[in-house]
SEFIZA-3560 file (N, C-alpha, C; in Angstrom, 3 decimals):
REM SEFIZA-3560
<numar><xx>-9.893</xx><yy>2.921</yy><zz>-11.489</zz><atom>N</atom></numar>
<numar><xx>-10.356</xx><yy>3.577</yy><zz>-10.296</zz><atom>CA</atom></numar>
<numar><xx>-10.835</xx><yy>4.974</yy><zz>-10.700</zz><atom>C</atom></numar>
<numar><xx>-11.951</xx><yy>5.377</yy><zz>-10.161</zz><atom>N</atom></numar>
<numar><xx>-12.530</xx><yy>6.691</yy><zz>-10.431</zz><atom>CA</atom></numar>
<numar><xx>-12.190</xx><yy>7.630</yy><zz>-9.270</zz><atom>C</atom></numar>
<numar><xx>-11.856</xx><yy>8.872</yy><zz>-9.603</zz><atom>N</atom></numar>
<numar><xx>-11.590</xx><yy>9.867</yy><zz>-8.549</zz><atom>CA</atom></numar>
<numar><xx>-12.722</xx><yy>9.872</yy><zz>-7.535</zz><atom>C</atom></numar>
<numar><xx>-12.346</xx><yy>10.003</yy><zz>-6.257</zz><atom>N</atom></numar>
<numar><xx>-13.333</xx><yy>10.038</yy><zz>-5.186</zz><atom>CA</atom></numar>
<numar><xx>-13.644</xx><yy>8.685</yy><zz>-4.586</zz><atom>C</atom></numar>
<numar><xx>-13.299</xx><yy>7.599</yy><zz>-5.298</zz><atom>N</atom></numar>
<numar><xx>-13.517</xx><yy>6.253</yy><zz>-4.778</zz><atom>CA</atom></numar>
<numar><xx>-12.513</xx><yy>5.938</yy><zz>-3.665</zz><atom>C</atom></numar>
<numar><xx>-12.652</xx><yy>4.754</yy><zz>-3.106</zz><atom>N</atom></numar>
<numar><xx>-11.738</xx><yy>4.262</yy><zz>-2.080</zz><atom>CA</atom></numar>
<numar><xx>-10.959</xx><yy>3.084</yy><zz>-2.674</zz><atom>C</atom></numar>
<numar><xx>-9.634</xx><yy>3.121</yy><zz>-2.585</zz><atom>N</atom></numar>
<numar><xx>-8.790</xx><yy>2.029</yy><zz>-3.081</zz><atom>CA</atom></numar>
<numar><xx>-8.214</xx><yy>1.270</yy><zz>-1.896</zz><atom>C</atom></numar>
<numar><xx>-8.188</xx><yy>-0.058</yy><zz>-2.001</zz><atom>N</atom></numar>
<numar><xx>-7.652</xx><yy>-0.889</yy><zz>-0.919</zz><atom>CA</atom></numar>
<numar><xx>-6.687</xx><yy>-1.917</yy><zz>-1.497</zz><atom>C</atom></numar>
<numar><xx>-5.522</xx><yy>-2.012</yy><zz>-0.877</zz><atom>N</atom></numar>
<numar><xx>-4.515</xx><yy>-2.997</yy><zz>-1.243</zz><atom>CA</atom></numar>
<numar><xx>-4.307</xx><yy>-3.923</yy><zz>-0.044</zz><atom>C</atom></numar>
<numar><xx>-4.388</xx><yy>-5.225</yy><zz>-0.249</zz><atom>N</atom></numar>
<numar><xx>-4.172</xx><yy>-6.207</yy><zz>0.812</zz><atom>CA</atom></numar>
<numar><xx>-3.090</xx><yy>-7.175</yy><zz>0.378</zz><atom>C</atom></numar>
<numar><xx>-2.269</xx><yy>-7.586</yy><zz>1.342</zz><atom>N</atom></numar>
<numar><xx>-1.257</xx><yy>-8.596</yy><zz>1.060</zz><atom>CA</atom></numar>
<numar><xx>-1.059</xx><yy>-9.451</yy><zz>2.303</zz><atom>C</atom></numar>
<numar><xx>-0.652</xx><yy>-10.684</yy><zz>2.089</zz><atom>N</atom></numar>
<numar><xx>-0.352</xx><yy>-11.600</yy><zz>3.188</zz><atom>CA</atom></numar>
<numar><xx>1.159</xx><yy>-11.760</yy><zz>3.265</zz><atom>C</atom></numar>
<numar><xx>1.700</xx><yy>-11.611</yy><zz>4.484</zz><atom>N</atom></numar>
<numar><xx>3.132</xx><yy>-11.764</yy><zz>4.716</zz><atom>CA</atom></numar>
<numar><xx>3.298</xx><yy>-12.858</yy><zz>5.765</zz><atom>C</atom></numar>
<numar><xx>3.888</xx><yy>-13.965</yy><zz>5.353</zz><atom>N</atom></numar>
<numar><xx>4.032</xx><yy>-15.115</yy><zz>6.238</zz><atom>CA</atom></numar>
<numar><xx>5.511</xx><yy>-15.443</yy><zz>6.392</zz><atom>C</atom></numar>
<numar><xx>6.110</xx><yy>-14.967</yy><zz>7.488</zz><atom>N</atom></numar>
<numar><xx>7.513</xx><yy>-15.283</yy><zz>7.732</zz><atom>CA</atom></numar>
<numar><xx>7.807</xx><yy>-15.194</yy><zz>9.227</zz><atom>C</atom></numar>
<numar><xx>8.910</xx><yy>-15.815</yy><zz>9.606</zz><atom>N</atom></numar>
<numar><xx>9.345</xx><yy>-15.805</yy><zz>10.997</zz><atom>CA</atom></numar>
<numar><xx>10.824</xx><yy>-15.474</yy><zz>11.005</zz><atom>C</atom></numar>
<numar><xx>11.241</xx><yy>-14.434</yy><zz>11.676</zz><atom>N</atom></numar>
<numar><xx>10.463</xx><yy>-13.604</yy><zz>12.595</zz><atom>CA</atom></numar>
<numar><xx>9.518</xx><yy>-12.662</yy><zz>11.844</zz><atom>C</atom></numar>
<numar><xx>8.569</xx><yy>-12.098</yy><zz>12.578</zz><atom>N</atom></numar>
<numar><xx>7.618</xx><yy>-11.161</yy><zz>11.983</zz><atom>CA</atom></numar>
<numar><xx>8.366</xx><yy>-9.990</yy><zz>11.360</zz><atom>C</atom></numar>
<numar><xx>7.995</xx><yy>-9.608</yy><zz>10.149</zz><atom>N</atom></numar>
<numar><xx>8.719</xx><yy>-8.543</yy><zz>9.448</zz><atom>CA</atom></numar>
<numar><xx>8.232</xx><yy>-7.143</yy><zz>9.825</zz><atom>C</atom></numar>
<numar><xx>9.048</xx><yy>-6.173</yy><zz>9.499</zz><atom>N</atom></numar>
<numar><xx>8.636</xx><yy>-4.769</yy><zz>9.512</zz><atom>CA</atom></numar>
<numar><xx>8.063</xx><yy>-4.531</yy><zz>8.117</zz><atom>C</atom></numar>
<numar><xx>6.824</xx><yy>-4.063</yy><zz>8.035</zz><atom>N</atom></numar>
<numar><xx>6.155</xx><yy>-3.866</yy><zz>6.746</zz><atom>CA</atom></numar>
<numar><xx>5.998</xx><yy>-2.380</yy><zz>6.487</zz><atom>C</atom></numar>
<numar><xx>6.375</xx><yy>-1.966</yy><zz>5.286</zz><atom>N</atom></numar>
<numar><xx>6.251</xx><yy>-0.562</yy><zz>4.896</zz><atom>CA</atom></numar>
<numar><xx>5.602</xx><yy>-0.505</yy><zz>3.510</zz><atom>C</atom></numar>
<numar><xx>4.764</xx><yy>0.509</yy><zz>3.308</zz><atom>N</atom></numar>
<numar><xx>4.124</xx><yy>0.752</yy><zz>2.004</zz><atom>CA</atom></numar>
<numar><xx>4.815</xx><yy>1.928</yy><zz>1.335</zz><atom>C</atom></numar>
<numar><xx>5.019</xx><yy>1.801</yy><zz>0.012</zz><atom>N</atom></numar>
<numar><xx>5.693</xx><yy>2.847</yy><zz>-0.743</zz><atom>CA</atom></numar>
<numar><xx>4.874</xx><yy>3.226</yy><zz>-1.975</zz><atom>C</atom></numar>
<numar><xx>5.003</xx><yy>4.482</yy><zz>-2.366</zz><atom>N</atom></numar>
<numar><xx>4.375</xx><yy>4.995</yy><zz>-3.592</zz><atom>CA</atom></numar>
<numar><xx>5.511</xx><yy>5.470</yy><zz>-4.488</zz><atom>C</atom></numar>
<numar><xx>5.632</xx><yy>4.863</yy><zz>-5.667</zz><atom>N</atom></numar>
<numar><xx>6.717</xx><yy>5.193</yy><zz>-6.601</zz><atom>CA</atom></numar>
<numar><xx>8.075</xx><yy>5.183</yy><zz>-5.900</zz><atom>C</atom></numar>
<numar><xx>8.273</xx><yy>4.195</yy><zz>-5.007</zz><atom>N</atom></numar>
<numar><xx>9.566</xx><yy>4.009</yy><zz>-4.353</zz><atom>CA</atom></numar>
<numar><xx>9.803</xx><yy>4.846</yy><zz>-3.113</zz><atom>C</atom></numar>
<numar><xx>8.842</xx><yy>5.687</yy><zz>-2.729</zz><atom>N</atom></numar>
<numar><xx>9.006</xx><yy>6.553</yy><zz>-1.554</zz><atom>CA</atom></numar>
<numar><xx>8.025</xx><yy>6.131</yy><zz>-0.460</zz><atom>C</atom></numar>
<numar><xx>8.509</xx><yy>6.071</yy><zz>0.779</zz><atom>N</atom></numar>
<numar><xx>7.663</xx><yy>5.667</yy><zz>1.901</zz><atom>CA</atom></numar>
<numar><xx>6.442</xx><yy>6.569</yy><zz>2.012</zz><atom>C</atom></numar>
<numar><xx>5.307</xx><yy>5.971</yy><zz>2.327</zz><atom>N</atom></numar>
<numar><xx>4.048</xx><yy>6.698</yy><zz>2.467</zz><atom>CA</atom></numar>
<numar><xx>3.860</xx><yy>7.082</yy><zz>3.932</zz><atom>C</atom></numar>
<numar><xx>3.565</xx><yy>8.334</yy><zz>4.166</zz><atom>N</atom></numar>
<numar><xx>3.267</xx><yy>8.807</yy><zz>5.514</zz><atom>CA</atom></numar>
<numar><xx>1.769</xx><yy>8.646</yy><zz>5.750</zz><atom>C</atom></numar>
<numar><xx>1.382</xx><yy>7.846</yy><zz>6.741</zz><atom>N</atom></numar>
<numar><xx>-0.048</xx><yy>7.656</yy><zz>7.004</zz><atom>CA</atom></numar>
<numar><xx>-0.733</xx><yy>8.975</yy><zz>7.381</zz><atom>C</atom></numar>
<numar><xx>-2.004</xx><yy>9.080</yy><zz>7.014</zz><atom>N</atom></numar>
<numar><xx>-2.814</xx><yy>10.252</yy><zz>7.337</zz><atom>CA</atom></numar>
<numar><xx>-4.265</xx><yy>9.792</yy><zz>7.439</zz><atom>C</atom></numar>
<numar><xx>-5.188</xx><yy>10.716</yy><zz>7.596</zz><atom>N</atom></numar>
<numar><xx>-6.598</xx><yy>10.326</yy><zz>7.641</zz><atom>CA</atom></numar>
<numar><xx>-7.065</xx><yy>9.800</yy><zz>6.288</zz><atom>C</atom></numar>
<numar><xx>-6.405</xx><yy>10.193</yy><zz>5.212</zz><atom>N</atom></numar>
<numar><xx>-6.756</xx><yy>9.730</yy><zz>3.861</zz><atom>CA</atom></numar>
<numar><xx>-5.975</xx><yy>8.500</yy><zz>3.445</zz><atom>C</atom></numar>
<numar><xx>-4.757</xx><yy>8.339</yy><zz>3.962</zz><atom>N</atom></numar>
<numar><xx>-3.873</xx><yy>7.225</yy><zz>3.609</zz><atom>CA</atom></numar>
<numar><xx>-3.646</xx><yy>6.380</yy><zz>4.860</zz><atom>C</atom></numar>
<numar><xx>-4.312</xx><yy>5.225</yy><zz>4.934</zz><atom>N</atom></numar>
<numar><xx>-4.308</xx><yy>4.418</yy><zz>6.158</zz><atom>CA</atom></numar>
<numar><xx>-3.628</xx><yy>3.070</yy><zz>5.936</zz><atom>C</atom></numar>
<numar><xx>-2.777</xx><yy>2.698</yy><zz>6.881</zz><atom>N</atom></numar>
<numar><xx>-2.101</xx><yy>1.403</yy><zz>6.861</zz><atom>CA</atom></numar>
<numar><xx>-2.533</xx><yy>0.617</yy><zz>8.091</zz><atom>C</atom></numar>
<numar><xx>-2.710</xx><yy>-0.704</yy><zz>7.916</zz><atom>N</atom></numar>
<numar><xx>-3.075</xx><yy>-1.532</yy><zz>9.055</zz><atom>CA</atom></numar>
<numar><xx>-2.498</xx><yy>-2.927</yy><zz>8.902</zz><atom>C</atom></numar>
<numar><xx>-2.383</xx><yy>-3.614</yy><zz>10.031</zz><atom>N</atom></numar>
<numar><xx>-1.894</xx><yy>-4.992</yy><zz>10.056</zz><atom>CA</atom></numar>
<numar><xx>-2.779</xx><yy>-5.792</yy><zz>10.990</zz><atom>C</atom></numar>
<numar><xx>-3.081</xx><yy>-7.017</yy><zz>10.586</zz><atom>N</atom></numar>
<numar><xx>-3.857</xx><yy>-7.941</yy><zz>11.409</zz><atom>CA</atom></numar>
<numar><xx>-3.252</xx><yy>-9.325</yy><zz>11.218</zz><atom>C</atom></numar>
<numar><xx>-2.311</xx><yy>-9.654</yy><zz>12.094</zz><atom>N</atom></numar>
<numar><xx>-1.597</xx><yy>-10.918</yy><zz>11.929</zz><atom>CA</atom></numar>
<numar><xx>-0.737</xx><yy>-10.868</yy><zz>10.677</zz><atom>C</atom></numar>
<numar><xx>-0.984</xx><yy>-11.785</yy><zz>9.764</zz><atom>N</atom></numar>
<numar><xx>-0.204</xx><yy>-11.851</yy><zz>8.518</zz><atom>CA</atom></numar>
<numar><xx>-0.754</xx><yy>-10.937</yy><zz>7.418</zz><atom>C</atom></numar>
<numar><xx>-1.968</xx><yy>-10.412</yy><zz>7.629</zz><atom>N</atom></numar>
<numar><xx>-2.598</xx><yy>-9.561</yy><zz>6.611</zz><atom>CA</atom></numar>
<numar><xx>-2.212</xx><yy>-8.102</yy><zz>6.840</zz><atom>C</atom></numar>
<numar><xx>-1.724</xx><yy>-7.468</yy><zz>5.791</zz><atom>N</atom></numar>
<numar><xx>-1.325</xx><yy>-6.063</yy><zz>5.834</zz><atom>CA</atom></numar>
<numar><xx>-2.110</xx><yy>-5.329</yy><zz>4.753</zz><atom>C</atom></numar>
<numar><xx>-2.647</xx><yy>-4.164</yy><zz>5.118</zz><atom>N</atom></numar>
<numar><xx>-3.524</xx><yy>-3.418</yy><zz>4.210</zz><atom>CA</atom></numar>
<numar><xx>-3.118</xx><yy>-1.962</yy><zz>4.122</zz><atom>C</atom></numar>
<numar><xx>-3.431</xx><yy>-1.383</yy><zz>2.973</zz><atom>N</atom></numar>
<numar><xx>-3.225</xx><yy>0.043</yy><zz>2.734</zz><atom>CA</atom></numar>
<numar><xx>-4.474</xx><yy>0.556</yy><zz>2.029</zz><atom>C</atom></numar>
<numar><xx>-5.076</xx><yy>1.624</yy><zz>2.575</zz><atom>N</atom></numar>
<numar><xx>-6.314</xx><yy>2.178</yy><zz>2.023</zz><atom>CA</atom></numar>
<numar><xx>-6.093</xx><yy>3.645</yy><zz>1.663</zz><atom>C</atom></numar>
<numar><xx>-6.565</xx><yy>4.012</yy><zz>0.469</zz><atom>N</atom></numar>
<numar><xx>-6.563</xx><yy>5.410</yy><zz>0.029</zz><atom>CA</atom></numar>
<numar><xx>-8.017</xx><yy>5.839</yy><zz>-0.040</zz><atom>C</atom></numar>
<numar><xx>-8.378</xx><yy>6.803</yy><zz>0.791</zz><atom>N</atom></numar>
<numar><xx>-9.738</xx><yy>7.344</yy><zz>0.762</zz><atom>CA</atom></numar>
<numar><xx>-9.776</xx><yy>8.537</yy><zz>-0.187</zz><atom>C</atom></numar>
<numar><xx>-10.913</xx><yy>8.734</yy><zz>-0.835</zz><atom>N</atom></numar>
<numar><xx>-11.085</xx><yy>9.876</yy><zz>-1.732</zz><atom>CA</atom></numar>
<numar><xx>-9.936</xx><yy>9.942</yy><zz>-2.749</zz><atom>C</atom></numar>
<numar><xx>-9.828</xx><yy>8.903</yy><zz>-3.564</zz><atom>N</atom></numar>
<numar><xx>-8.744</xx><yy>8.793</yy><zz>-4.549</zz><atom>CA</atom></numar>
<numar><xx>-8.682</xx><yy>10.038</yy><zz>-5.432</zz><atom>C</atom></numar>
<numar><xx>-7.455</xx><yy>10.499</yy><zz>-5.635</zz><atom>N</atom></numar>
<numar><xx>-7.190</xx><yy>11.681</yy><zz>-6.469</zz><atom>CA</atom></numar>
<numar><xx>-6.312</xx><yy>11.290</yy><zz>-7.652</zz><atom>C</atom></numar>
<numar><xx>-6.268</xx><yy>12.149</yy><zz>-8.636</zz><atom>N</atom></numar>
<numar><xx>-5.422</xx><yy>11.906</yy><zz>-9.803</zz><atom>CA</atom></numar>
<numar><xx>-3.959</xx><yy>11.714</yy><zz>-9.384</zz><atom>C</atom></numar>
<numar><xx>-3.526</xx><yy>12.433</yy><zz>-8.361</zz><atom>N</atom></numar>
<numar><xx>-2.128</xx><yy>12.338</yy><zz>-7.902</zz><atom>CA</atom></numar>
<numar><xx>-1.815</xx><yy>10.987</yy><zz>-7.248</zz><atom>C</atom></numar>
<numar><xx>-2.846</xx><yy>10.162</yy><zz>-6.979</zz><atom>N</atom></numar>
<numar><xx>-2.630</xx><yy>8.832</yy><zz>-6.412</zz><atom>CA</atom></numar>
<numar><xx>-2.277</xx><yy>7.805</yy><zz>-7.489</zz><atom>C</atom></numar>
<numar><xx>-2.403</xx><yy>8.178</yy><zz>-8.752</zz><atom>N</atom></numar>
<numar><xx>-2.054</xx><yy>7.311</yy><zz>-9.872</zz><atom>CA</atom></numar>
<numar><xx>-0.558</xx><yy>7.012</yy><zz>-9.778</zz><atom>C</atom></numar>
<numar><xx>-0.193</xx><yy>5.754</yy><zz>-9.473</zz><atom>N</atom></numar>
<numar><xx>1.218</xx><yy>5.430</yy><zz>-9.229</zz><atom>CA</atom></numar>
<numar><xx>1.411</xx><yy>3.931</yy><zz>-9.065</zz><atom>C</atom></numar>
<numar><xx>2.677</xx><yy>3.539</yy><zz>-8.902</zz><atom>N</atom></numar>
<numar><xx>3.010</xx><yy>2.163</yy><zz>-8.536</zz><atom>CA</atom></numar>
<numar><xx>3.136</xx><yy>2.102</yy><zz>-7.016</zz><atom>C</atom></numar>
<numar><xx>2.482</xx><yy>1.121</yy><zz>-6.410</zz><atom>N</atom></numar>
<numar><xx>2.528</xx><yy>0.938</yy><zz>-4.964</zz><atom>CA</atom></numar>
<numar><xx>3.263</xx><yy>-0.359</yy><zz>-4.645</zz><atom>C</atom></numar>
<numar><xx>3.992</xx><yy>-0.319</yy><zz>-3.541</zz><atom>N</atom></numar>
<numar><xx>4.788</xx><yy>-1.472</yy><zz>-3.123</zz><atom>CA</atom></numar>
<numar><xx>4.555</xx><yy>-1.742</yy><zz>-1.646</zz><atom>C</atom></numar>
<numar><xx>4.424</xx><yy>-3.014</yy><zz>-1.318</zz><atom>N</atom></numar>
<numar><xx>4.421</xx><yy>-3.437</yy><zz>0.075</zz><atom>CA</atom></numar>
<numar><xx>5.750</xx><yy>-4.162</yy><zz>0.277</zz><atom>C</atom></numar>
<numar><xx>6.569</xx><yy>-3.659</yy><zz>1.198</zz><atom>N</atom></numar>
<numar><xx>7.893</xx><yy>-4.239</yy><zz>1.435</zz><atom>CA</atom></numar>
<numar><xx>7.950</xx><yy>-4.802</yy><zz>2.855</zz><atom>C</atom></numar>
<numar><xx>8.315</xx><yy>-6.071</yy><zz>2.965</zz><atom>N</atom></numar>
<numar><xx>8.467</xx><yy>-6.739</yy><zz>4.257</zz><atom>CA</atom></numar>
<numar><xx>9.958</xx><yy>-6.970</yy><zz>4.498</zz><atom>C</atom></numar>
<numar><xx>10.443</xx><yy>-6.510</yy><zz>5.663</zz><atom>N</atom></numar>
<numar><xx>11.875</xx><yy>-6.552</yy><zz>5.954</zz><atom>CA</atom></numar>
<numar><xx>12.119</xx><yy>-7.269</yy><zz>7.286</zz><atom>C</atom></numar>
<numar><xx>13.088</xx><yy>-8.193</yy><zz>7.290</zz><atom>N</atom></numar>
<numar><xx>13.575</xx><yy>-8.827</yy><zz>8.520</zz><atom>CA</atom></numar>
<numar><xx>15.096</xx><yy>-8.727</yy><zz>8.508</zz><atom>C</atom></numar>
<numar><xx>15.726</xx><yy>-9.217</yy><zz>9.576</zz><atom>N</atom></numar>
<numar><xx>17.195</xx><yy>-9.251</yy><zz>9.625</zz><atom>CA</atom></numar>
<numar><xx>17.772</xx><yy>-10.181</yy><zz>8.567</zz><atom>C</atom></numar>
<numar><xx>16.938</xx><yy>-11.066</yy><zz>8.014</zz><atom>N</atom></numar>
<numar><xx>17.398</xx><yy>-12.066</yy><zz>7.051</zz><atom>CA</atom></numar>
<numar><xx>17.184</xx><yy>-11.672</yy><zz>5.598</zz><atom>C</atom></numar>
<numar><xx>16.497</xx><yy>-10.560</yy><zz>5.359</zz><atom>N</atom></numar>
<numar><xx>16.268</xx><yy>-10.121</yy><zz>3.989</zz><atom>CA</atom></numar>
<numar><xx>14.955</xx><yy>-9.376</yy><zz>3.857</zz><atom>C</atom></numar>
<numar><xx>14.537</xx><yy>-9.206</yy><zz>2.622</zz><atom>N</atom></numar>
<numar><xx>13.288</xx><yy>-8.489</yy><zz>2.357</zz><atom>CA</atom></numar>
<numar><xx>12.602</xx><yy>-9.057</yy><zz>1.134</zz><atom>C</atom></numar>
<numar><xx>11.296</xx><yy>-8.795</yy><zz>1.067</zz><atom>N</atom></numar>
<numar><xx>10.489</xx><yy>-9.199</yy><zz>-0.088</zz><atom>CA</atom></numar>
<numar><xx>9.482</xx><yy>-8.096</yy><zz>-0.354</zz><atom>C</atom></numar>
<numar><xx>9.111</xx><yy>-7.942</yy><zz>-1.624</zz><atom>N</atom></numar>
<numar><xx>8.174</xx><yy>-6.885</yy><zz>-2.008</zz><atom>CA</atom></numar>
<numar><xx>7.093</xx><yy>-7.425</yy><zz>-2.921</zz><atom>C</atom></numar>
<numar><xx>5.958</xx><yy>-6.749</yy><zz>-2.867</zz><atom>N</atom></numar>
<numar><xx>4.846</xx><yy>-7.008</yy><zz>-3.760</zz><atom>CA</atom></numar>
<numar><xx>4.460</xx><yy>-5.664</yy><zz>-4.374</zz><atom>C</atom></numar>
<numar><xx>4.206</xx><yy>-5.649</yy><zz>-5.687</zz><atom>N</atom></numar>
<numar><xx>3.931</xx><yy>-4.408</yy><zz>-6.401</zz><atom>CA</atom></numar>
<numar><xx>2.559</xx><yy>-4.439</yy><zz>-7.056</zz><atom>C</atom></numar>
<numar><xx>1.954</xx><yy>-3.270</yy><zz>-7.191</zz><atom>N</atom></numar>
<numar><xx>0.733</xx><yy>-3.123</yy><zz>-7.983</zz><atom>CA</atom></numar>
<numar><xx>0.666</xx><yy>-1.697</yy><zz>-8.511</zz><atom>C</atom></numar>
<numar><xx>-0.134</xx><yy>-1.526</yy><zz>-9.516</zz><atom>N</atom></numar>
<numar><xx>-0.272</xx><yy>-0.214</yy><zz>-10.170</zz><atom>CA</atom></numar>
<numar><xx>-1.712</xx><yy>0.276</yy><zz>-9.987</zz><atom>C</atom></numar>
<numar><xx>-1.865</xx><yy>1.531</yy><zz>-9.603</zz><atom>N</atom></numar>
<numar><xx>-3.181</xx><yy>2.150</yy><zz>-9.476</zz><atom>CA</atom></numar>
<numar><xx>-3.333</xx><yy>3.150</yy><zz>-10.609</zz><atom>C</atom></numar>
<numar><xx>-4.363</xx><yy>2.981</yy><zz>-11.403</zz><atom>N</atom></numar>
<numar><xx>-4.683</xx><yy>3.909</yy><zz>-12.479</zz><atom>CA</atom></numar>
<numar><xx>-5.949</xx><yy>4.670</yy><zz>-12.095</zz><atom>C</atom></numar>
<numar><xx>-5.868</xx><yy>5.991</yy><zz>-12.087</zz><atom>N</atom></numar>
<numar><xx>-7.012</xx><yy>6.813</yy><zz>-11.716</zz><atom>CA</atom></numar>
<numar><xx>-7.573</xx><yy>7.462</yy><zz>-12.977</zz><atom>C</atom></numar>
<numar><xx>-8.871</xx><yy>7.254</yy><zz>-13.192</zz><atom>N</atom></numar>
<numar><xx>-9.533</xx><yy>7.783</yy><zz>-14.385</zz><atom>CA</atom></numar>
<numar><xx>-10.364</xx><yy>9.007</yy><zz>-14.010</zz><atom>C</atom></numar>
<numar><xx>-10.438</xx><yy>9.953</yy><zz>-14.925</zz><atom>N</atom></numar>
<numar><xx>-11.315</xx><yy>11.104</yy><zz>-14.740</zz><atom>CA</atom></numar>
<numar><xx>-12.754</xx><yy>10.630</yy><zz>-14.907</zz><atom>C</atom></numar>
<numar><xx>-13.664</xx><yy>11.229</yy><zz>-14.187</zz><atom>N</atom></numar>
<numar><xx>-15.062</xx><yy>10.815</yy><zz>-14.254</zz><atom>CA</atom></numar>
<numar><xx>-15.866</xx><yy>11.717</yy><zz>-15.183</zz><atom>C</atom></numar>
<numar><xx>-15.251</xx><yy>12.089</yy><zz>-16.293</zz><atom>N</atom></numar>
<numar><xx>-15.894</xx><yy>12.999</yy><zz>-17.253</zz><atom>CA</atom></numar>
<numar><xx>-17.000</xx><yy>12.322</yy><zz>-18.015</zz><atom>C</atom></numar>
//
C-alpha cells in the first residue's frame, strides 16, 4: 500500500444470533472517524482507511462476538513510502 491510497478490508460473518463486530488495530479497538470508516451490510462487514499513512502500518483484526463465543480474522497492512 502506498501512502495516500485508500485501504479496504472486507469480511463475511455468518452466524446466528447476529454478532457484535469490532475492528482492531494491533489489538486495540479502532475509533471510527472521517478517515477510518466501519460499515455493515447484512453478513458483510467492512473497514476503510482513507489517505493511508505510515502510522496505519499494522495488524488489523475483525472480531465477531456473540453470547456463545467469538471469532476473529486477521490481516497485515504494509505501508510503503512513495520515494
